[in-house]
N, C-alpha and C positions, 0 to 999 in steps of 0.2 A: 866225437868230430861233430856232434851235435849243437855239445856245450857251447865250444868256442864258435859255430856258427850264429847260436844266440846272441853271445857274449857283443860278436858284434853288430849284431843287428840293434841289440840294443844302445848297445856306445853311437852308432851312428844315429842312430831316435834321439839320443839325450844330446848329445851334440846340436843337433839342429833343435830344438826345441830349452836346451837350457839359453842361451843369448835373451829368447823373444819373453821367458821366463824373466828372468832381472832386469831386466829393461822397463819391465810390466812394473813389480815390486821399486826401480828408485822411481819413475812416471809416477806413481801411488804414492807414494811418499811427500816430492812434490805437490802435486795437487792438492793432500791431507796438511803441507804447510802453508800454502797457499793460501785459502778456508780458514784457515786458524789468522789467519794477517788480514783476509778480509772480515769477519766479523769483530777483530778487534777492530777493525776500523772503525768498524762500525759503532760496534762499542760505545768508541772512545765520544763517535760524533753523538751518539745519547746523551752521552754524558756532559756534554756540552751543551745545549739544546736543557738542560734540568738545571744551565748555572740562571745565575742570575745574569739579566744581562750585561746593566754591567763591571761583569766577574770576567767577563771573557775576553781573554788575553796572551798569547801566545806564551807556549808552555812544552817543550821535552816533557817523555813520559818514555818510561819503558811495556813496553803488551808482554801481556803475557805469552810470547814466539819463545824460542831460542833464539839470540844472535839478534834480536831483530831495536829497531830503536827508533823513537816516535815525534814528531813533534806537529805543533800545531801552530798555525797561523792564520790569523784573524786579521781584514782586511774593507775598509769601508768597501762601496758601494754605492753608484752612478747608475740605479739602477732607470732611471725617465732619460737619458741621456739630455738634462739640461745644464751638468756642470759641475752641479753640486752634489756630494756624497748625502746619502739618506741619514739621515739619523736616528734612523730605531733601527734597521739592516746594516747587518754584516755580512762576509763572506767568510763561513769555519773552512782555512783545506787543513786535510791531516793526511802525512803523508808518514809512511811507513817506511823503513827501510832492513831487509830481511838480504842472509844469508841463503845462495844458489848455485849449487854447479859451482863455484869458486867465482862465484860477481857478487855482487849491491844490487840487488831489487827493487824498486820502489814502487808501492802500489798509493794511487793517496782517492781520497773522496775529497772534498766537498758539498757542502750545500751554504744555503742561506738562512740563518736565523734570524728573528724578526723580536726587537720590544715585548710584540704583545702577543707572543705565541703563530700560529703556523695562520698564514695567510689564505683566507677563503674567494676560488673564483667564483664569481657568480654569470 
């Protein structure tokens, strides 16, 4: 009789705890994948910064994340608002699409890249 009561108590405990454990494991896996996507996007930005300014171009790439695809878009910018695009600055946008919970999510990272390196603020 005591063994049956113990089995019932343990069963009730496990049935209450198990859903939370499964959800935590799933959330952990999603967080890990998001971190990998974030690191891949920022790694691509660093790759772009190391390229010659004149070689910057739109491109597709495959990040090292299962099921993910990436796209780089380079566009001109008008920072001073005079109606003319800057000749020595471009906007680089890195998009990574990745699967999550049966849908496709997108992470976007944008940065400005200058022909002469980083802009120094005074």
